[in-house]
Residue, then its C-alpha position, 0 to 999 in steps of 0.5 A: m356073536r354071529e359065529y357063536w349063533n351059527n355054531l349052535r344046533t337048530r334046537e339050541q337056537r329055538i330054545l334061545l329064541l323062545g327064552g328071549a321071547i318069554a323074557a321080552a313078554a315078561l318085561v312088557f308085562l312088568l313095565l307096561v301092563e302091571p303099572t297100568r293095572e295098578a293105576r286103574q285100581q287106584a282110580e277105581q278106589r278113588l271113584a268109590e270113595t268119591r261116590g261114598q262122599l256124594h251118597w253122604m252129601q245126598a243123604h244129608a241134603d234135606t237136613v242142610a236145607e231144613r236148617a238153612a230154611a230155619g235160619e240156623s246156619e246164618s243166625g248161629g242159633g242151633p247146634g253147630g250154628g256158630h260157623s256162618g253158612g257153608s258146610l261143616l266140612a269147609h268150615v272145619d278145613a278153613a278153621a284148621r288152616a287159620a289155626g296154623l294147622r295147614e301143614p299137618l292137615q292131611r284130610v277132611r271128609p264127611s263121616g257120619d253126622g260130622v267130619n273126619v279130620i286127619l292131622e299128621d305131626a301137628a303141634f299138640g298145643e295148636l291142636m288143643t287150642w283149635l279144638d277149644d275154639l271150635e267148641t266155644e265159638d262154633g259149637v263143633v265138638p270132637v266125638r272121637l279123638s285118637l292121638e299118637r306120638g308124632s315124629r317130634s317132641g310135642h307133636v301128634h298124629a290125630d284122627l278126629q271125628l267132629e260133629p255139631a254139638g247137640f246134633d241128633d239124627d232123627 
């Protein structure tokens, strides 16, 4: 290899050195810089989503405080009052897990006046039973429901918007 290098002209040696330097710079960029940049973008996106959730919670804090003061969340006397205390978000999450939807449950997040729930490959019967229980026992109803066929027979992917029954945002 050394003999080959020594037999090259000075100009050819410089071209090979320059090409090697460019290749090394490209490798550093592809293996170090680009993955770091992508991780930062994902972190910024998660931060923006979290800030959005915080904004939603702050915007609805007065409503929650008013209902707590009126005793609705403890007595079950108002819209969506069937769940005892706590947030609608936490209640829907716990109810889905208790209904056997732990594995399909992908996300529960605040959205509008209620919560958005994403389920992947959920058993249709379990999903419908859970929704019926939420409505009859807790006063929580689906205001938007999107279903797609799942990967197995009798299973669906679901995107739901759940809100307390009779909720009106004054």
